[in-house]
N, C-alpha and C positions, 0 to 999 in steps of 0.2 A: 273477433276478426282476427285472421292469422296474418301477418305482415307477408308482402309479396317478396318475391326476387329482388336482389339488388341489381342496379341498371351496370354495374361494374362488374369486372370478373368476378364468378362467384366467390363469398366470403361466407364462412359458417359463424354463427352468434355464440357469444360467451355465454357459458353457462356453468353450473357445478354439479355433476362433472360436464365436460363437454359433449354436447351432442353430436353424434357423428351426422354428416351431410353426404347423401349419396348422389353420386352424378357420374354417369357412364361408367358404372362399374366399379367406381373407385371410391373407397371409403375414407375420408379425411376427419380428424376429430382434433380442433384447434380453437383457441379463444378468438371471439370476432374482435374488428377493429372497434376502436372509439368513434364517435359521432366527429367528423370532421378529418379522420386519418385518411392519409393517402391509402392506395390499394397497396398490400403487401408490406407495410410497415409494421404493422403489429400482429405478426401471425397470419398473414393472409395465406388463402389456399387459393389458388387459380385452377379451377378444377377442368378435367381433361374432357371438352365438349367442342362439338362443332361451331365456328364463328356464326353462324347465322343465329345462335341463339341470343347474341347482343340484343338486336333489334325486339324479341319478343320479350326480353328483359325490361327494356326501357318501356315499353308499352304497359306492362304490367305493373311497374314502380308507379307512374301516373295514377293509374287505376286504384292502385292499393293507397295512395297518398290522399285523394280525393274521398274514397269511401271511408278513411280512416278518421278523417277531420271531421266528418258530419255526425260521427259518433258522439255519446256522452263519455265515451272512453277513448283512452288513446292508448297506443303500444310503444313503450319507449325503450330503447337500446340502454341497459341500465349497466353497472359493474357486474352485476350478477346474471347478466343474460337480458332476453327480452320479456317485460313484464307490462300487464295491462293495469293501467290506473286512471282513477275518476279526474276528469278535468278540474285543475284547482289553480293554486297561486305560482308563479315560477320564484324560487326561493336562490337569489345569489349570494354567495358570502365571498367578500372579496378581502377582508381583513384576516390575515393568516394564509393558510393553504386554501387559495381559490377552491370552489365547489359550486355546482349547480344542481337543485334538486326540483323535482314536480311532482306536486302532490304527496309530499314526502318522501318520493322515491329518489336517490341520487341519480343523475345521468351521466354518464360516462362520456366524456370529451377529452379532444386532444389538446395539445399546448395551443394552437391559432385558434380552435373554437372558444376555449376558456379565455384567451386574450381578448377576444372581440366583445363575447358576452360581458366581460369585466371592464372594457373600454365604455360599452355602452352603460352598463350600470353606473358607473362614477360619474361620467358626463352628464348621463341623463337627458341627451338629447338625440337628434338624428343627425348622421353624417354621411356625406358623397361616398359613393362606390370607391371613386379615384383616393380619395382621403384614405379610406380604410384599406384598400389595397397596398398603397405606399407604405402607410403604417406597419403593415404585417409583413411585407414582402418587398422591402424597400431596397434589398440587392438584386432584385431581379428586373429585367425589362419590364415596361408597363404593360404591355399586352400579356406577358406571362402571369404578373401579379394579378391582373384582372381576371384571368383565367382560372387561377388558383381561388380568389374570394368568389367566383361563381360557382365553384365544385364545394368550397365549404359551404355557402350558403344553402346550396343543395341539401346538403345534410342536414343542417339546422332548421331548415323549413319543413323539412319531413318530418322531424321529431316536434318541435317548438313553433309551429307556424301560428298558435294562436297568440303566442308570447313574441314573437318578432315580426316588425314591419318592414318588410323589404319591398322595396319599387324598382324600378327601372333605373333609378338615378340615385337613390340613397336608401339607407338602412337605420332604422331607429328601433328602441326597446317598445314592445307591444305592451299590453294593457296587464293589471294583476302580476306587478313585480314586487317582490319584497327583498331589498338591498340592507345588509347589515352596516353598511356605512350611514345610512340615515339614521339608525339606532344610535352611532356615535354621535351625530350631530346634536340629536336628542339629549342625550346625557351630557354633553357639554355646557347645556344651559340649564340643568336641573340643580346640581349642586347638592343633593341631598345624599346621606350615609350610603343607601344603597346604589346610587348613581355612581358615587365616588368608586366604590368596590367593584362594578361591572366595567368602569372607566378603566380602572388598573388592570382588568383582565385583557381588554381589547387593545390597549396602548402597547402591550408586548408583541403584539403581531404588526410585522409589517404588511403592507398592503400587497396582496397577490404575492405571499412569501413562497419561494422555492418555485416560481412559474418561469421556465426557461423557453424562451420563444428565439429559436434560430433563424439567423438571416432577417431579424427586425429591429434595426438600431432606431428606427423612430419611436417603435413602441418601447424600447429599453429607456430611451431619453425622455419620453411621456413619463413612464411608471417612476422613474427616479425622481423627476420633479414632483409628482403627486404624492410619492411617498414622503419627502421633505415637507410638504406643505401640511399633510395629515399629521406628522408626528409633531411639529411645530405647535399645530393648532392644539392639540392634545396635551403636549406639554403646560403650554399656557393655561389650560384648563385645570391641569391638574395640580400645578403651583399655586394658582389661586384658591382652589381647594384646601391645599396645605396651609397657606397662609391663614386661612378662614378657621381652621379647626387648630391650630396652633395653641390657642388659648384655654380651649375646653378639652383638648385631648392631644395633647403633645406627641405620645406615644404613635397614634395613629397617624399623625402628622409627619413625625420622623419616619415611619415606614413609606410614606408616600414619596418624600423626599428623597430617600435613598432608592427607590424605583426611578424617580427623575435622574438622578445621577448616573444610574444603568443607562439612561437613553443618551444622556448628553452630560458627560462627564466634564466638559470644558464650559458648563453654565456657572459662571462665579455667583450669582445670585442665590441658585440652590444651594451651594456650598455653604455660601453665608447663613441660608436658612437652617441648614442641618447643622452648624457649628452652634447655632442659637439653641434650637432644639436639644441637642446633647447636653448643652449647658443648664437648660430648663429643668432638664431629667436628672442633674446631678453629677453629668459625667464629664466633668470639666476637662480632663487628661484626654478622653476620646475626641473632644472638640479641639484641642489643640492639635492632636493628631489628624483631625479631617482637615486643618489649615496646611498641614505638612502633604497631605496628599493633594491637595488642590495646588499648591506651590509646585509639586513634582509634575504634576500632569500638563500644567500650563508651561513649565519649562520643556519637557519633553515633546510636547505636541506644537506650541506656539513659539517656544523661545521665549516668553514674556513672563514678568512677574507679576503677583497677585496685585489686583488695583489697591488703591489706598482705602478704598471703603472695606476691602477685605481684611486688609493689615489693621484697620483701626478695631474691628471686631476681636481680632487676635489679641491685640495690646489689651483691651479692655477686660478679655478673659483670663491674662496674664495678671492684671492688676487684682483683679477678684480673688484670684488663687491665690497671691501672696499675700492678700487682706484675711482671707480665710484661715491661711497657715499661721500667720502672726497671730490670731484669734485664739488659735489651737494653743499654741506654746505659751501663751499668757496665762491660758486656762488651766494648765498643769499644776497640780499641788507642788509646793515647795517642800523641798527635803527637810526633815525634822532631825536629822543627825547632827552632831557636832560641827563636822567638817563641811558643810552644806554650801557654804560660800566659796570654800577652797573650789569646789566641783562645780561650782556654776559657770558656765560658759561665759568666756570674756568676747564680749562683741567688738572690741577696739583692737584683738590682736592681729598683727600685719598677716596678710594671705596673698602671697604672689606666686601663684603656680607658673611654670614655665610654658611657653605657647604650646598649643597643641600641635602635634607633628601634623605636617601637610602632606596629603595624598603624592605619592611618587609617580602617579601616571592614573589613567582611567581605571576604573573598577569594573573588569569586565564580567560580564554573565552572572552577576549579585544582586540583579535589580530585586529579585523577590526577598531574597535573603537580608538585604537591607532593610527592605519596608519592614519586614517581621520584626526584626532587630529594633528598629526604632519605635514600633508600637508596643513592644515589650518594656523597653526602658520608658516610655509614658505612661505605661501602665503603674498605678500607685500599689498595686498588690507585688508588684516584681520590684523586689529592692536588691537581689542578687542574682544577676545574670551571668551563666559562664558559657563562651562559646568553647566546644569541646571539638577537638579533631586531631587527627594525625598531624605531625611536622611537616611544615611546608604546604598545608593545605590553604592557607591564606586567613588565618584567623586574626591576627593582627590587622592585616590590610582590611578586612571586613570592618572591625571596630573603628577605625580611623576612617573609613568611609561612611560609616553611619551616624557618628556621633556629632560631626559638625551642623547638619540639617537641623538637630533638633537641640542644639546649644542654647537657643534663645529660652528653652523651657527651665533652665537651671541658672542659679546665680553664678555658678562657675562650672568648667569642666576642666579636667585634670588628667593627664596621661603619665604612667610612672611604669618603667619597665623593670621588671626583677630579675631578669635573664642573669645579671651578672653576680647575684648572690649565691653562696653556697647551699648545697642542700640542707646542712644541718644548722642554717641560721635560726636564731631563736625569734619569737613575736616581737621582743623588743629590738633586734636588730633590722627586723623587716619594718616596724613601724620607724625606725629611725632613718631608713632608706625613703619610706614614701614621703616623711616630713621634710627631708631635705630636697627631694624632687618637687616637692609643693613649694618650696621657696620660704619655709617658717623660720623664724630667727632662733637662735639657741634658746634651749627651753631649760627652765631649772629643775623640773620633775622629770617623771618619764616620758618617752617619745609619744608613747601611746596616749596619755592624758594631754600631750600638747594637741595631738591630732584630734581628740574629741572636743577639745575646746574650739577647734576651728570650725569643724564641721556640724557642731550641734546646732548652731544656729542659722545656718545657711542650707541652701538646696543645691547639693552637689552631686555631680556625676562624675566617680571616681573610676578611672579605666587602668586596671592592674594587667599588665601583659607578661606571658611566658611565667605562670605561677606553678606550673605543674611539679615541680622538685621541691616546693615548699609546702610546710604545716600552717595554712593562714586559717584554720579554724578558729583558733581563740582570737586572734586579732579582728577579723571580720566580725564575731559574735560581739565584742566589745563596741567596735565602732557603730554597727547596724543598731543594737540595742539602746545605745544612748544618744542617736542622730536620727531622728524620724524623716528628715530632710535629704538624707544619703542614698544615693543608689551607687550601686558597685557593677561594674562591667568587668568581668575577667576572662582572659584568654588561657585556655590549659589544653595539655593533651590528655588530662584526667580530671574526673569531678573534684571539687573541693570537699566534699562531703558533710555540708551542712543541710539540716533540715529544711530552711529556707531558701535553698539553691533551686534556680531554675535552670534548665539546661536546654541548650541551643547546640544540635549537632550541625557540623561543618563538613561536608564532604566536597569532593573534587567536582571539577567544572564538567558540565554535562557535554556529552558528544553522542552522535547516533550510533546504530549498530553497522549500518551502511552509509556509503558515500552518497547513495541517492534519497538518504532521507534528511536532506538539508545540512550537509556538512559546513558548506561556507558561512552559516548562521550559528553555527554548535558554538557556544562559548569557549570551550575548550582548543578548538581549532582556531578562532579568532584569536586569542591570545598568543598561542604558539606562532600564528603570523605575524601578528603585531610586533612580539619580541624580534622575530627573524628579519622583519625590515629593518630593524635598527642596526643589523650588521651585514644587510644583504639587501637593499631597496627594492630591488626587482622581485621579491619573494612572492609567490602567488600560491595559494591553496589549489586552484584548478590546474597548474602545472602538474601535480602529481597527488592527487586527493587520497588516492589508497594508502601512500605513504604516510600522510599527515595524519588519517584515521589511524592508522596503525601505532604511530607514535602516541597519540591520544590514549588508546587503548593499553598501551604498555606502561604508561604511568599512570593509568587511572584518573586522569584529568586533573592530576595534582598540580597547583599552578607552578610552584617552584620548580619542580621536574621540567615542567614544561619550557619555563624561561631558562633552565640550564640546556635542554636540548635544544632550544634555537639558537644558542651560542656557537653550535657546530655547523649551521647551515651557511657560515661564512666560507667554510673550506670543503664542505661535503655536501654531496647531493640529498635530498631529502631521504630518499629510497636507501641510500647509506647511513644516514644518521638512525633511522628506523633499526637497521641491521646491527648497528652500534650498539644503541641502547638495549636492545634485545639479549646481546651477549655478554654485556659488559657494564655492571652497575656504576662502577666508577667514572662512567663516561660522563655521567651527569654531575659534573663539577666546573667550576670557575676559579681565576686567580684575580678578579677584581679587587682592589683594595677596598670599595665602598662597600661590599659587602660583610656582613658580620662574618666572624670565622664559623659560627654554629651552622651557618646557611651556605656556606661556600660549596658545599657537593651534599648530594642526598643521603651519602654513608655517613657522614658527621650528623646529619640529622637523623639518623635512623639509629646511629650509635649513641644517640643521646636518649631516645626512646629505650633503647636495650637496657641504659643504666638504671632507667627507671624500675625494672622488672627484678625479681629476686631470683635466686639459682633454678628452683623448681619452674617458675615461669619461663627461665631461659631454655630448659630442656623441652618444656609443652610446646613453646612457640617454635621451636627448632624442627619439632617432630611434624607440626601442623602444615608445616611448608611443603609437605609431600602431596598434599590435597591440591587439587585443581578445580575450581569451579565452585568452592563451597564446601561445607561437610555439615554432617547431623552430629546430635550430642552423641548417639551411639558409637558414629564412626570415630568421634575426637576421644572417646573413652578405650575402644580398642586399639588406636593407633598411636594415640599420644597420651594415654593415662590421664585425660582431662575430665574431670568431672563439672557436672553444670556450674556449681560455686565458681571453679577455676576459670570456665569460661566467662562466666558474668565478671570476675576480675579483670582478665584481660580486655573485655569490652569497656569497662571503667576507665582502663588507660589508654584507650584509643587505638588498641593493637588488633584487635579481633572486631570485625564488623558484624552486628546480629542482621539477619536476614528474615524471610518469610517464611512460615512453616517449620520453625523450631531449627532453623538452619544458621550457619555462620561462615563467614570467608575473610580472607586476608587481603589487604590491598597489595596488588601485583608486586610493586618495589619493595614492600616489605617482606613479601613471600620471598624473593628473590635474595634480599639480605639475610634472613633467616636460614634460606638454604645453604648458603655459604657458611653460615655458623653451623648448620649439621654437617657439612661436608668436613670439617675441622675433627670430627669424631668419627672416623670410618665404622666403626663398630655400631654406634648407635644408628648412622644413617642407613647402614643395610638393615638393621632391624626395623626400622621404621618403613623403610620400601617394601620390606617384605609383609609386614603385617598390613600394610596399605593394600597391596596385590592380593593378598589372600582374603582380606576382608570383601573386595568389591568382586572377586572371583566367585566368592560364596554366594553374594547377592546374586550377580548373574546367573549363576547355576541355579538357584533356588527360582527364580524367575522364568528362567529357559525351560527349565525342566529337561524331559528327553529331546535332545536336537531333532525334531522334523521339519519337514518342509511346510506344514502346515501351521506352525506355532503362531506367527503374527496374525493369524486370520480364525483362531478357534476360540473367540470370545475373550480372550485375555487383555481387553481395552485398558485393563489398570495396569498391566504391565509397562507401557510406555509412559504412564502418569508417573509410576513409582520409580522408575530408572532413568528418565528423562533428566532431571536436576542432577545426577550422577554421571552422565554421559563423559564429561571430561574426566573423571576420575576413572572410569572404567577405560578410557582410552590409555591414560597413564598406566593402569595396572597391564593392560594388555602389552604395552611395549615394555614394561620390565619383565613381565612373563614370557615374552618372546626371546629374551635373552637368558633369563635366569630360573624360570618356573616351569612347573609340570605341563605335558601337554594337556592334559584334561583340564586344568585350568584355562589355560590358554584358550582351548576350544569353547569353552562356555562364555568367555568374554568375547570372542570373536562371533559365535553365533547370536548373541543378543545385538552386538554393535551393528552387525550386518544387517538385522532385520529391521531395527530402528531407524538405520541411514536410509535402507531403501526404502522405508514407508514414507520419509521426511524429504527424499531426494538429495542426501547429502552424500553424493557418489565420489566427490573428490577425497573428503574425509574417510569414507569406507575404503576407498583404493589404498590410500596411505596406510590404515591399518592393515589391509589385507598383504601389502607387502612387508610390513615387520613381521606378520604371523608366517608368512612363507619363507622367510629368510633361514628359518629354523631347518637344519638338516635332517633332523630325526623325525618328521612329521608323518604319519602312516600314510599310505597310498590313498586312502578312501577318503582322508580328511584332505590330502592335497587337491583331491580330483573336486572336491567341493568348493575350497577357498579359490582354485584356480576359475571354476565356473563363475563364481561371485564376482570375482575379478574383473573376469570377461563381460559380464553384464554391467559393471560398473562403468567400465572403460567404454563400452557401447554408448551408455546413456550420457558419456561426457562428450562423444563424436571423436574418440581416439580409435581409429580404425585399425591401424597396424598392432595395436595394445589388444584390441579385441580379437583379433584373430590369434595371437600368440597365445593370449591367455586361455581361449576356448580349445585350441588345439591341444594345450598343455594339459588340459582337463580330460579331453579323450585319451591322450596318452597315458596320464594315471589310471584311467578307468581300463585300459589295456584294449582300445579300440581306436586305433590311429585312423585318421580319416584319408581318402584317396585325394592327391595333390594335381596328378599331372592328367593331359586331356584324355588318354586311353583309360587309363584307370576310372577316371569319372564316368566316361561314357557306358564302360562296363558295369560300374555301380550302378546307374541310372536305370539301364534295361533290367538288371536284377531287381531294383526297387519296384520298377514299373510292373513287372510279373508278379512280384509278391503283393502289391496292391489289387491287381486283377483276381488274384487266388483270394484274397481277404473278402473282396467283393462277391465272390460266388461262395465260399466256404468260409465263415467267421473263425477268426484266429484264436487259437488256443489262449485262454487267461494265462497269465504269468501268475507265479505263487504271490501272496501279499508282500512278503519279503524283499521281492525283486521289482516292485512297482516303483518304489521310489527312484531307483537307478534309471529308469526307463523314463520317468517324468522329468528327472534331471537332464538326460539326453534330449528329450523334447525340447525343453527350454534353452539348451544350448544351441540346438540346432536351428530354432527360431532367431535366436541372436546372430549366428552365422549366416542363416539365411538373408536378415534384412541387411546385414553389412555387406554382403555381397550384392544385393540388390542396388545397395547405394552406390556400389564400385562397378555396376553395369556387368555382372559376372554370370552368363546366363546358365553354363553348365552347373556350376556350384549351387546356384539356386534352385534348380531343378532335383539336384540330388539331396540337398538339403530338406526341402520341402516333402519330397517324396518320403525320404527315410524318416520324417517327423511323423507323417501319416501312418506309416506300418509299425512305429514304436507306438503309437497312440492306440492302434487296433490290438496290440498286445496286451498293453497294460490295462485296458478297458477302463480308463478314469475318464469320467465326463469333461472335466475340464482340460486335461491336456488333448483329449479326442477334437474337443470343439477348436481349441487353437490351431491343431494341426490341420482339420478339415477346411476351417476358414482359410487359412493360408493358401491350402492348395487349390481351393474353389476360386480364390482371388486370383491365383497364378494362371489357373486354366481361362479363365473368363480373359482375362489379359492377352492370351494368346489367341483369342478369337473363338473358343469353345464356351460359348456363354451357357448353353445348356447344360453341360456336364458341371461346370462352375456352380451354374445355380443349384444343381443337386447338392453338391457338397457343401454348399453354403447352408441349405436348409437341414442337413445332416448337423451343422455345427450349432444352427440356432435351437435345435431340438436338444441337444446334449448340453448347452450352457445353462438352462435353468437347473439341471443337476449337479452342476459342476461343485466340487470341494475345495479344489487348489485356485485359490482366486487370482493368483498372479498370472497363470496361464490362461484362466477364464477373461480376464481383461484383455491379455494380449489378443485373444481369440474376438472379443468384442470390437477391439479396434479394427482388426482385418475386415470383420463383417461392416462395420461403418463406412469403410471405403468403398466397398462393394455397394453399398446402397448409395453412396454419393456417384459412384460411376454408372449407377442404372437410373438415377434422379427419383430413387424412391425416399420422398422426404418424409412421409408419415412414418413409414420405418425407422428411418435415421432419426426422425424426433425422439421416437419411444426409446430407441437404443440410447440415444445421448441422456435421457433422464435417467434412465436406469444406471448407465455404466457411470454417470458422475456421482450418484449414489454411491454406488459402490468403491469408486477412487475416493471419496472422503473419508471412508471408513477403511481401507485396505492400503491405498498406495496413493498418497497426495501428489506424490510427482508427475502421475498420470494424467492429473486433472488438466494440467496444460493441453495436453494433446486433446482431450474432449472439447475443451473451449476451442481449440483450432478447429477441430473436426465441425463444431456448431457454427465457426465462423464462417469455413466453406460453403456449408449448406444455406447459410444467410446469404452470402455473395452471389452464388450461383442463382439464386432466387432473387436476386436484387433488393434485397434488403440491406442496404449498404450500412445504415446506422447500426443494426444490431450485428453485422459482420465488424465493425469498427470496434463496438463495445467487446465482443468474444475476441478478437484477436487481440485487441488491447490486455485483457486478463490472461490469454496465453502467454502473451510475451513476457509478464513480469513472472510467471512461474517457470517457463524456459530458461530465461536468464539465470533465476536464482538458482535453478538444478544445473547450470553449465551445460545445457543440451544445445549444441550449436546448431543440428540439423532442425530443430524444432524452433530456435530462434530465428534462423533465416526464413523459414516457412510463415512464421508470424509477420516477420516485416513485410514480407512480400504480400501477405493477406491485407495488413494496414494500409500499404500503399494502393493496393487494388480497391479498397473500402473508401479511400480517400478521392480515388480517381471518380469513383462512381457518385458520389456526393458533390462534387465539385470544390473540395476544401481546399485549404491553402497547403500548397505542393513543397514550399520551401522546407518543412521540418521533414515530412517523408523523404523527400530528396535526398537529405543527408543521412537519415537511416539507411535510406536503400544502396546508397554508396558505400555504406559501410558493409551492407550484406554483400555486395558483390566483390569486395576486398575479403572477407570472410570466407566467402564460398570459394575462394582459389584453393584453401586448402581441404575441402572436402571432397567432392565429386563433381563429375561433368554435369550431371541434371541440375545440381545446385548453381552452378556456373550460367546455364543456360538460363534458368529460373529469373534468377536475380538481375542478369544484365538486359533480359527481356522486359521485365517490369520497368527497370529504371530508364529504358529506352522508350517506353511509353511515357514516362513522366516528363523527360525531356521533350518528346513530341508536343505533349500538353503546354510545356511552358514555351515553345516556339524555337528550341535548340536544335535544328533539324540535323545540324552537323554532328552534334553529341549524339543525338538519337542514331544516326548512320553509323556512327563508330563503335556504340555498344550493340547494335544490330549485328555488325561484323562479328563482334566477340561472340556473341550468342550462337550465331551460324556456324562459327568454327567448330563448337562443340556438338554440333548435331550429328555428326557419324558416329561419336562416342556414346549416343544415347540409345540404348536398346529397351529399356523399360520406360514407363511413362507412368509417374504416380497420378493417382485421381485427383488430387488436389492442386494439380499443377496446371489445369485447363488455361488459367486467366494468362500464364506465362505465354504459353503457345499461341495463344489468341492475340497477345501483345504483339508477339514476334511477327506474326502475319500482318496485324493492323499497320505496322510500324513501315515495313516494306512497302504495303499497298499505298500508305500515304505517301511515301517518299517518292514513289513511282507516279502518283497521282498530281503532286504540286510541282513534278519535274517538269521544266520546258519542253524536253523530248526525251522519250522513253530509254534510259541507258541501259547497257544490256545487264550491267551489276545489279540494277535495281529489279529488272524484270526477272531475272534468274532468282533473285533471293526472295522475291515474292512468291514465286512458284514453289521454291523449295520451302518456304514457311507454311504455305498451303498443304503441302503434302504431307508435312510433317503435322499439321493440325488436323488433317484427314487419318493419318494413322493412328493418333491419340483418340479419334473419335471411333475409330473401328474396335480400339482395346475399351474404351469408357464412352457409352453411348450418351452420357450427359453431353459431351462436346460437340453432338451432331449439330444442334441448332448453329452454334458458333463456327463450326467447319462450313456449313453451308452458306452461311453470311458470308464468310471469307472468301468461298469459292465463287460466289455470285459477283462480288468486286473483282476478283481476279478475271472472269467473263466480261464484266463490264470494262475495265481496263484494257482488255485484250480486243474489243471491238464487237463484241457478240452480246448485244444489250437483253435480246428476246431470252437467251440463255440466263442471263444474268436476274432477270425479272422471274422465270421461271423458277430458279434455284432460290430466290428470296422468299418466294411464295411457299415453298418447301420448308424453308427454315422457319417461317411463321407458324406452318402447321406443327410440325415437331417442338418447337418451343411451347405453344399452347398445349400440347399433348403432354410434356414433360413438367407443365407448370414453372416456367422460367420466364416470367413477365418482362424482365428488362430485354431478354432476347427477343421477346416479341417487338418490343420497341424498336430494338436495332433494324429488325426486317422492316417495321412499318415506315422507319426513316428512310430506308434504303429505297423500298418502292415508292416513297414520296418522291425522291430525287429523280426517279428513272420511271415511274409508272406514267400512264396515260393522264391528261390533264384531268379528265373525269374522275378519276379515283385518288390524285394525288392529294388533293385536300383531305379525302376522306382518311388515308394512310397517315398523313400529316397529324390531323386531329387524335387520331388512335393513339399515335404515338406520344403527342403531349400529354394526352389523358394518362395513360397508364405512368408516365415519368412524372407527373404532378402526383398521383397517388402513391408512389413509391418515394416521394421527397429525394428524388435522385437529381443528378445535373441533366441538362437537356442531353438526348443522345446525340450522337456524332452528326456533324452535318459534313456528308460525304464520309471521310474517314479522319478529318480533323476535329479533335473536342471541341464543342461549342463552349463559348465564351471565353477563350484563349487567344492572345495575340500570335498571329505568325509573324516570326522574325525571318529576316532575309540570312541567308548563309553568307 
């Protein structure tokens, strides 16, 4: 039996591939909604058919439902489409991600339907309709919530009627339900090994994990409580199982205990069980480390210490550990040489180490490192641990912070700083220094023997600080070999070099790549802010986050450098501190007497590191400073003469940092220091920079090959991966070549950088690079034209209008084709280009020779950029000339990509002038050519223009196909264009009433637009986000702030941007009840109307909002003020003009015209106009506009039909999951504030 039609506006079914649904001559291919989904939320298609089909559909629905339920099989709407399955049990899984299946076939449900079935499955009983409506739609009025519940139950009964028991008063689970929660209950009582294994699998899954039910606070509260209840019961059952298995299978019990700790790390009983099990399996050090973990977790989360019971377990383990250690020492064989007695340790020798240093302050951002260091020191296999890192990175501070927490595991801990010893100190001198710091009495024999006697029978943790300049191999070997209880923690800028040495690299504090990625919580920023507040109490990261991040980047997160930089904030602004550090390394210094001389400045720290290197390493390090962003082994060999062994030696001295893929880099401060050393030898510096530039120019030339326009799109995907790590080096080489190198080498670098930057949207960097290249006075005219063209494109993407025009005109001048500027010359040029276009349509243009096509394609790209710029500036004559000139150039070059872009723009422009037939013809020509396009940049521009044409004509199916295709192309060819395509998808969703989809699309687009610095796209996306939030009835406070920023930003752009941003913000203020603010913004928007000559297809909501605000203010006024009446009429005329250029706005224009007639005292005309709006909206598949028209008719139609219109509006809005439509002209659900 085939399923009948839906009772709601026609929806297609989901299948693979999607099956086309044909209605009234229109083919749509789109996935079906899930059961319970509102109309239009999940790719819903509102077919173009007459309204009378609704009644027939309702009748056929009930007929289909009755017939289907009498059959032995059911037709279920599933994730893969409609399937015919045998009647069976209903499987409801609520542990983990919720799912419902019937007869083994998954049933596709939306969030509300899933929540309802999950609630029934967990509770296992019946619930009243009122309770369920309040549970799932608690934020809506009761009558709206119950209406939504009715629609939801309708879909569920249609599919699962045999399994869901619905009455007029309540709802409950039907027969033959299988719920996985019942399985969990059975496992908790079983206790066998298989049950425990299955239970461990189930316990990791939260109840209904990942289920997001918007607008249901009651359900969220219930779900949180149930999750706690089920988790507590499961933990209790697993804990009992672990204790039962401890005697027979401790490893399995330990594994269960660790699972329990992952679920509840604050459970001390499980911590104690884990300690006991670790000790039982012979891992006493790990058991003591577990106590430390427990103590830290309790302190961090609850601010309490472990209970006495937990401490008793720790103490017992310590006693057992010492007893076993003593037994081990007593069991050692006695030495049988003559002087064994003299070498036997003396347990009575006095040992009085100095107090361990107290931390100077909180240890910021080292939680992970501290825990790892403590774990290593408690590991019996780790006898010598060296913290290795550059000077100022915080090695000493990390050691001081880690040791006190584990001091209880040793008989004594001692801290000895060896920084004051000379580098040529002998092992005996070093041993004497250590013995003195440990408080040993004067010794009769050597200091080393005295040390050995002290540490031989004790479990001691010895911390040796700043040992990089000393040779400790002999001393440490002697101490460690004769002292089984000794553990040494050393801090050093280079490894000690013993075979038993364990290395722990200490890096700078972490900081994000962008201020939007959690800068205020980044350890480097937190440390900088904390130190800055000591000298300027009001310091805040939020005051200037960009400069704070810049400081963190300049010092590489080095704690000492951050502390020194913070001292400058007392007298300088944060931005000035960043500029100072970037230009002067000596700025990082202090005169505080309490700071050791070796750490009073970063230069002194780096000088100490420099002294650790020999002469050949000095030369290599200085030459390595010319690299930016890292270097490869081959690059280091060519530029600095460094072999792999040389690099390994520099790594061991914490001078060079190893990276991934056999790459290395220098810390930024060390690079600046080494560069200053390089500049002391001008000849060496000139040779190093020349070698660096030539090396990377040759790499760029090898990857770029012959500079052609097609280079980034000819399958060389490996080029970006190969060159991306060296982009900073290629930029540095470009700057040097621009001043000193040859033109060919410079051209290779510029060519590669432009195409990689263009693909990734790094237009600001590209513009800076092109400025440097164009500063050369001797470049050829052809290259100057190309570079000016690229600079114009970059400026256009950044929204720099004047720079775009200047660079593009300079490119035309370099080509010997100056552009007309004055009106007479423009009119003459337009006439000439029109005549030429007519001739080309009659007689095809003669193709250009292959060598000349590249020039014409470049001209087409420049004309497109200029045309869009002049479009934004509202300059009709230049737009007409550039569009026609581009089309004629496309005719001559016979390139499909160039021609498709030119024809698309010409067709779109003609349609905006009202010549829709001719515009459609050019659009069809563009569509036919784009499939054969080889120039992907121009082809993408053409696709964007065609997408705007589809939006303007409400051709949603064509637009969906185009967006899918273009998004794939943009991923492969020009990632910065993805933001545009996400925004276009958001426009389509917005106009169709799919506000949640629109919100997601504009959110994606906004991130890309801001990342690429595109001001026009940023404003577009912010307007779209606000429109979608208004449609959803979401929180307007956040979007109001964004929209206010957009209004300010638009003042530097163009008149249409001011109109759009101000109109949208006016609608927000109207929705918030701030009528006076809405009026002020409406006046600002109205003032730009005379300057607007072009109407972008994506701006319909802005023009609609403007009309709505004026009409609403007129409607609520005590008496019609002339300003309100004239403002409403002007806004409605403007919306009508927009609709003539873009038919998609016709339903909205008719809706506004209806209200204009209604407020003007012509109700019959108003009703007639709204009925026209309803018909046009249905024909164009724009359901929310249908709801608007229904709501308006409900307010003003005859009583007999008012309820019908109101029910129809409510039905559509419920299926769209949108906010209720406007009650008259005021958004429903908001309070009207008196002005």
